[in-house]
Every structure is written in structure tokens, then in C-alpha cells.
Backbone as ProteinMPNN parsed JSONL, in Angstrom:
{"seq_chain_A": "XXXXXXXXXXXXXXXXXXXXXXXXXXXXXXXXXXXXXXXXXXXXXXXXXXXXXXXXXXXXXXXXXXXXXXXXXXXXXXXXXXXXXXXXXXXXXXXXXXXXXXXXXXXXXXX", "coords_chain_A": {"N_chain_A": [[5.059, -5.183, 11.247], [1.653, -6.095, 12.328], [0.549, -9.752, 11.94], [-2.103, -10.39, 11.101], [-2.935, -7.912, 9.812], [-1.657, -8.075, 7.233], [-2.108, -8.865, 3.938], [-1.209, -11.862, 2.518], [-1.937, -14.188, 0.764], [-1.776, -15.116, -2.503], [-4.441, -15.507, -3.963], [-5.884, -13.364, -2.292], [-4.6, -11.25, -2.817], [-4.849, -11.08, -6.111], [-8.131, -11.06, -6.035], [-8.012, -8.364, -4.884], [-6.936, -6.79, -6.57], [-8.677, -7.748, -9.039], [-11.181, -6.979, -7.796], [-11.236, -4.708, -7.003], [-11.042, -0.9, -6.592], [-8.866, 1.729, -8.211], [-5.983, 3.828, -7.595], [-3.778, 6.614, -8.635], [-0.529, 7.701, -8.14], [2.611, 9.549, -9.552], [4.61, 8.084, -7.755], [3.028, 5.98, -6.555], [0.773, 3.011, -6.786], [-2.202, 2.687, -5.676], [-4.445, -0.025, -4.704], [-8.008, -0.862, -3.579], [-10.228, -2.444, -1.977], [-13.086, -3.648, -0.568], [-13.379, -5.488, 2.305], [-14.332, -8.386, 4.469], [-14.009, -8.012, 7.089], [-13.314, -6.617, 10.425], [-10.831, -4.894, 10.236], [-8.603, -3.187, 8.862], [-6.333, -4.886, 6.083], [-3.028, -4.916, 4.763], [-1.235, -5.015, 1.503], [1.957, -5.215, -0.225], [3.66, -4.478, -3.384], [6.469, -4.944, -4.941], [8.175, -4.124, -7.925], [10.604, -6.003, -10.182], [11.918, -4.286, -11.61], [12.434, -2.125, -9.925], [14.772, -2.561, -9.227], [17.401, -4.179, -7.484], [17.212, -6.897, -5.149], [17.841, -6.042, -2.581], [17.026, -2.828, -2.457], [14.511, -3.338, -3.465], [13.492, -4.262, -0.912], [13.983, -2.475, 0.621], [12.092, -0.19, -0.313], [9.876, -1.862, 0.288], [9.846, -1.446, 2.862], [10.117, 1.034, 3.75], [7.768, 1.611, 2.732], [5.637, 0.303, 4.319], [6.287, 1.542, 6.743], [5.331, 4.109, 6.128], [2.411, 3.628, 5.578], [1.931, 2.485, 8.192], [1.973, 4.665, 9.869], [-0.337, 6.195, 8.893], [-2.144, 4.313, 9.602], [-3.78, 4.351, 12.292], [-5.901, 6.6, 11.51], [-7.416, 5.5, 9.741], [-10.285, 4.301, 8.023], [-11.631, 1.278, 8.862], [-11.881, -2.07, 7.205], [-11.013, -2.688, 4.627], [-9.062, -4.134, 2.1], [-5.655, -3.323, 1.255], [-3.745, -2.507, -1.33], [-0.378, -1.727, -2.06], [1.238, -0.508, -4.633], [4.616, -0.127, -5.731], [6.172, 2.256, -7.666], [8.83, 2.9, -10.119], [10.255, 5.271, -9.141], [10.105, 5.128, -6.324], [12.492, 3.876, -4.677], [14.364, 5.935, -4.842], [13.65, 8.349, -3.545], [12.824, 10.57, -1.024], [11.756, 9.865, 2.103], [9.824, 11.4, 3.557], [8.398, 12.658, 1.147], [7.568, 9.914, -0.053], [5.462, 9.284, 2.069], [3.418, 11.16, 2.019], [2.532, 11.031, -0.499], [1.789, 8.588, 0.362], [-0.839, 9.324, 1.707], [-2.021, 11.12, 0.287], [-3.06, 9.821, -1.622], [-4.595, 7.875, -0.034], [-6.272, 9.673, 0.617], [-7.773, 10.379, -1.627], [-9.103, 7.996, -2.016], [-11.052, 8.285, 0.004], [-10.544, 7.049, 2.415], [-9.384, 8.234, 4.574], [-10.223, 9.029, 7.755]], "CA_chain_A": [[3.085, -4.908, 11.016], [1.258, -7.439, 12.596], [0.155, -10.798, 10.9], [-3.159, -10.253, 10.618], [-2.862, -6.779, 9.119], [-1.12, -8.433, 6.42], [-2.516, -9.785, 2.623], [-0.33, -12.943, 2.564], [-2.313, -15.458, 0.157], [-1.765, -15.078, -3.415], [-5.907, -15.515, -3.976], [-6.163, -12.317, -1.721], [-4.099, -10.063, -3.936], [-5.758, -11.348, -6.972], [-9.008, -10.624, -5.786], [-8.081, -6.954, -4.779], [-6.674, -6.044, -7.821], [-9.826, -7.868, -9.546], [-12.591, -6.235, -7.445], [-10.79, -3.449, -6.364], [-10.785, 0.348, -7.413], [-7.415, 1.892, -8.149], [-5.665, 5.701, -7.908], [-2.331, 6.556, -9.202], [0.162, 8.971, -8.436], [3.895, 9.171, -9.623], [5.475, 7.061, -6.996], [2.977, 4.814, -5.967], [-0.375, 2.994, -7.224], [-3.125, 2.073, -4.367], [-5.655, -0.466, -5.073], [-8.52, -0.814, -2.385], [-11.288, -3.724, -1.913], [-13.692, -3.802, 1.085], [-13.281, -6.959, 3.032], [-15.487, -8.688, 5.513], [-13.258, -7.761, 8.432], [-13.101, -5.279, 11.424], [-9.669, -4.179, 10.431], [-7.676, -3.328, 7.453], [-5.16, -5.486, 5.552], [-2.364, -4.196, 3.699], [-0.367, -5.597, 1.003], [3.015, -4.498, -0.886], [4.13, -5.146, -4.387], [7.497, -4.29, -5.612], [8.45, -5.386, -9.291], [12.044, -6.06, -10.607], [12.167, -2.783, -12.241], [12.698, -1.242, -9.124], [16.157, -2.599, -8.924], [17.992, -5.591, -6.994], [16.607, -7.4, -3.808], [18.103, -4.674, -1.652], [16.193, -1.993, -3.348], [12.97, -3.955, -3.305], [13.107, -4.657, 0.313], [14.231, -1.378, 1.194], [11.152, 0.193, -0.826], [8.781, -2.104, 1.08], [9.887, -1.312, 4.55], [9.593, 2.411, 3.829], [6.102, 1.579, 2.686], [5.225, -0.16, 5.614], [6.174, 2.593, 7.697], [4.321, 5.26, 5.743], [1.132, 3.243, 6.268], [1.217, 2.364, 9.307], [1.759, 6.216, 10.052], [-1.783, 6.724, 8.716], [-3.061, 3.312, 9.933], [-4.894, 4.689, 12.955], [-6.659, 7.327, 10.899], [-8.015, 4.544, 8.284], [-11.405, 3.8, 7.977], [-11.62, -0.086, 8.86], [-12.736, -3.13, 6.654], [-10.748, -2.542, 3.729], [-8.243, -4.516, 1.787], [-5.343, -2.175, 0.662], [-2.567, -2.771, -2.099], [0.313, -0.398, -2.729], [2.385, -1.126, -5.617], [5.77, 0.568, -5.822], [6.413, 2.692, -8.928], [10.074, 3.109, -10.209], [10.829, 6.516, -8.788], [10.384, 4.828, -4.827], [13.751, 3.87, -3.931], [15.224, 7.083, -4.791], [12.535, 9.534, -3.038], [12.572, 11.028, 0.055], [10.689, 9.136, 2.845], [8.647, 12.719, 3.776], [7.647, 12.554, -0.08], [6.602, 8.925, 0.064], [4.56, 9.455, 3.26], [2.682, 12.031, 1.745], [2.055, 10.325, -1.407], [0.926, 7.618, 0.386], [-1.585, 10.478, 2.468], [-2.855, 12.021, -1.043], [-4.189, 8.375, -2.256], [-5.675, 7.527, 0.81], [-7.496, 10.65, 0.848], [-8.612, 10.393, -2.673], [-9.853, 6.776, -2.012], [-11.809, 8.154, 1.135], [-10.356, 6.1, 3.582], [-8.702, 8.651, 5.827], [-11.382, 9.587, 8.444]], "C_chain_A": [[2.784, -6.511, 11.582], [0.264, -8.501, 11.558], [-1.144, -10.472, 10.344], [-3.689, -8.712, 9.962], [-2.337, -7.127, 7.707], [-1.967, -9.021, 5.227], [-1.281, -10.706, 2.438], [-0.761, -13.631, 1.26], [-2.009, -14.491, -1.204], [-3.024, -14.995, -4.208], [-6.175, -13.885, -3.535], [-5.781, -11.071, -2.756], [-4.871, -10.208, -5.583], [-7.269, -10.922, -7.048], [-9.365, -9.29, -5.513], [-7.576, -6.51, -5.919], [-7.87, -6.403, -8.947], [-11.062, -6.771, -9.225], [-12.682, -5.012, -6.991], [-11.103, -2.039, -7.129], [-9.136, 0.648, -7.366], [-7.342, 3.254, -8.032], [-4.344, 5.643, -8.06], [-1.694, 7.962, -8.787], [1.514, 8.615, -8.666], [4.732, 8.316, -9.072], [4.541, 5.798, -6.567], [1.2, 4.362, -6.788], [-1.357, 2.345, -5.904], [-4.55, 1.546, -5.148], [-6.596, -0.896, -4.002], [-9.672, -1.922, -2.841], [-11.701, -3.418, -0.741], [-13.495, -5.409, 1.333], [-14.629, -7.285, 4.345], [-14.995, -8.506, 6.808], [-13.508, -6.675, 9.153], [-11.979, -4.424, 11.029], [-9.213, -4.179, 9.127], [-6.566, -3.981, 7.094], [-4.413, -5.047, 4.366], [-1.344, -5.311, 2.853], [0.796, -4.749, -0.126], [3.509, -5.116, -2.229], [5.362, -4.05, -4.883], [8.016, -5.005, -6.803], [10.084, -5.287, -9.299], [12.552, -4.978, -10.816], [12.665, -2.07, -11.31], [14.279, -1.211, -8.88], [16.685, -4.293, -8.153], [17.01, -5.67, -5.542], [16.827, -6.115, -2.84], [17.045, -3.391, -1.669], [14.672, -1.832, -3.028], [12.585, -3.586, -1.976], [12.776, -3.394, 1.336], [12.87, -0.654, 1.035], [9.725, -0.175, 0.324], [8.99, -1.7, 2.253], [9.209, 0.049, 4.854], [7.984, 2.464, 3.299], [5.225, 1.345, 3.725], [5.034, 0.727, 6.678], [5.16, 3.785, 7.152], [3.332, 4.713, 6.125], [0.824, 3.045, 7.449], [1.224, 3.68, 10.264], [0.544, 6.514, 9.99], [-2.634, 5.53, 9.439], [-4.314, 3.667, 10.956], [-6.083, 5.289, 12.588], [-7.277, 6.78, 9.838], [-9.536, 4.09, 8.916], [-11.506, 2.185, 7.974], [-12.601, -0.681, 7.645], [-12.504, -3.094, 5.108], [-9.51, -3.086, 3.422], [-7.454, -3.789, 1.036], [-3.809, -2.621, 0.088], [-1.897, -1.542, -2.614], [1.092, -1.037, -3.58], [3.421, 0.121, -6.158], [5.935, 0.718, -7.319], [8.329, 2.617, -9.106], [11.088, 3.666, -9.563], [11.069, 6.365, -6.922], [11.559, 4.907, -4.368], [14.426, 5.078, -4.099], [14.67, 8.372, -4.401], [12.752, 9.574, -1.785], [11.37, 10.369, 0.903], [9.659, 9.841, 3.22], [7.413, 12.557, 2.825], [6.759, 10.978, -0.019], [5.09, 8.554, 1.087], [3.319, 10.243, 3.017], [2.116, 11.742, 0.349], [0.999, 9.302, -0.979], [-1.006, 8.538, 1.327], [-2.67, 10.637, 1.264], [-3.638, 10.541, -1.108], [-5.028, 7.972, -1.272], [-6.743, 8.283, 0.88], [-8.553, 10.438, -0.508], [-9.449, 9.006, -2.961], [-10.996, 6.938, -0.697], [-11.55, 7.266, 2.295], [-9.434, 7.138, 4.797], [-9.987, 9.603, 6.507], [-10.821, 11.042, 9.183]], "O_chain_A": [[3.349, -7.589, 11.396], [-0.516, -8.134, 10.679], [-1.254, -10.285, 9.132], [-4.877, -8.548, 9.682], [-2.671, -6.274, 6.884], [-2.715, -9.889, 5.675], [-0.244, -10.1, 2.168], [0.187, -13.692, 0.477], [-1.99, -13.268, -1.071], [-2.861, -14.388, -5.266], [-6.658, -13.153, -4.398], [-6.509, -10.232, -3.286], [-5.428, -9.213, -6.046], [-7.656, -10.438, -8.111], [-10.498, -8.848, -5.702], [-8.096, -5.429, -6.194], [-8.117, -5.515, -9.762], [-11.669, -6.024, -9.992], [-13.666, -4.349, -6.664], [-11.419, -2.123, -8.316], [-8.323, 0.012, -6.696], [-8.323, 3.959, -8.269], [-3.72, 4.667, -7.645], [-2.187, 9.065, -9.021], [1.891, 7.55, -8.177], [5.589, 7.763, -9.761], [5.07, 4.729, -6.263], [0.514, 5.26, -7.276], [-0.889, 1.4, -5.269], [-5.374, 2.165, -5.821], [-5.915, -1.504, -3.176], [-9.898, -2.152, -4.029], [-10.951, -2.972, 0.127], [-13.496, -6.296, 0.48], [-15.488, -6.565, 4.854], [-15.716, -8.929, 7.712], [-13.944, -5.692, 8.554], [-12.023, -3.249, 11.394], [-9.425, -5.107, 8.346], [-5.6, -3.707, 7.806], [-4.897, -4.835, 3.254], [-0.789, -6.257, 3.412], [0.428, -3.758, -0.756], [3.78, -6.316, -2.188], [5.284, -2.844, -5.116], [8.272, -6.209, -6.805], [10.709, -4.578, -8.511], [13.601, -4.631, -10.274], [13.46, -1.219, -11.708], [14.931, -0.246, -8.483], [16.177, -5.367, -8.475], [16.318, -4.784, -5.042], [15.927, -5.356, -2.48], [16.317, -3.186, -0.698], [13.945, -0.927, -2.619], [11.648, -2.825, -1.732], [11.965, -3.222, 2.246], [12.317, -0.404, 2.106], [8.945, 0.578, 0.907], [7.917, -1.567, 2.841], [8.304, 0.323, 5.643], [7.204, 3.38, 3.556], [4.24, 2.03, 4.002], [4.036, 0.803, 7.395], [4.281, 4.254, 7.875], [2.997, 5.147, 7.227], [-0.289, 3.301, 7.91], [0.552, 3.715, 11.295], [0.09, 7.13, 10.954], [-3.768, 5.799, 9.837], [-5.493, 3.426, 10.696], [-7.168, 4.894, 13.015], [-7.707, 7.531, 8.961], [-9.774, 3.649, 10.041], [-11.445, 1.753, 6.822], [-13.629, -0.167, 7.202], [-13.416, -3.363, 4.325], [-8.618, -2.77, 4.209], [-8.012, -3.354, 0.028], [-2.89, -2.989, 0.82], [-2.388, -0.634, -3.285], [1.619, -2.108, -3.28], [3.066, 1.082, -6.84], [5.89, -0.215, -8.121], [9.001, 2.269, -8.135], [12.218, 3.237, -9.329], [11.826, 7.078, -6.264], [11.867, 5.871, -3.666], [15.282, 5.225, -3.227], [15.139, 9.417, -4.852], [12.909, 8.466, -1.27], [10.214, 10.337, 0.479], [8.565, 9.284, 3.309], [6.217, 12.414, 3.078], [5.531, 10.918, 0.046], [4.099, 7.854, 0.874], [2.299, 10.059, 3.681], [1.077, 12.353, 0.101], [-0.103, 9.074, -1.477], [-2.105, 7.985, 1.289], [-3.864, 10.343, 1.314], [-4.747, 10.342, -0.612], [-6.194, 7.703, -1.563], [-7.89, 7.902, 1.116], [-9.78, 10.358, -0.449], [-10.26, 8.881, -3.878], [-11.711, 5.99, -0.373], [-12.45, 6.847, 3.023], [-8.911, 6.63, 5.789], [-10.549, 10.566, 5.984], [-11.593, 11.737, 9.842]]}, "name": "protein", "num_of_chains": 1, "seq": "XXXXXXXXXXXXXXXXXXXXXXXXXXXXXXXXXXXXXXXXXXXXXXXXXXXXXXXXXXXXXXXXXXXXXXXXXXXXXXXXXXXXXXXXXXXXXXXXXXXXXXXXXXXXXXX"}
């Protein structure tokens, strides 16, 4: 994922969590806040409840791939955080991608 498309600073994550709206799914939580940029930025959160570092990093890679699949169809100008729930490391990639799509539709981000 390109550097300009990533949320990197802790302050950005806090701002999105504080000022954004959220939607939940059994696999994921989506938090969205508008930004002043002409493109979307994405952040991914995996907690230690998911398992060891290998499982957490695999979950983040799979989430990044799922989001990049939908990225061209998203309405620009938002900061988006996706929080993985405990079932993410054990689900199929197709289910993960559909969960991301469902949450993005609920948030009215898919054009």
C-alpha cells in the first residue's frame, strides 16, 4: 500500500476514533471520518487477542488486500480504520473481502 494511503500517526488514529462513525460486523469494525485530502487513507488495528505476531501480521496483510480490492470504487476524502475481531485469522479471504464490502456499503463509501 502506498505511503500516502496509510494512516501512520497515533494522533490520526485517535482523531478518527474520536470524531468518526463506526459500523460493526462479526469479523470487523469500520470507523470512518472525513479528511481534507483528495484521497482516502487507511489504518488497520489488530490486538493481541488475535494471537501471536504472525497471526496479527497475516490478518493485517489480508485486510490490506481486501481494502485495496475495493479502493478504486471508494468515494475519496475519508480516513478509514478497520479493526480486526477475534475470528479474522481463521476465516476465508473471500469472507473477509465480503465483510469489508458490506461495511463499506453501510458507510455509503462504495460508489
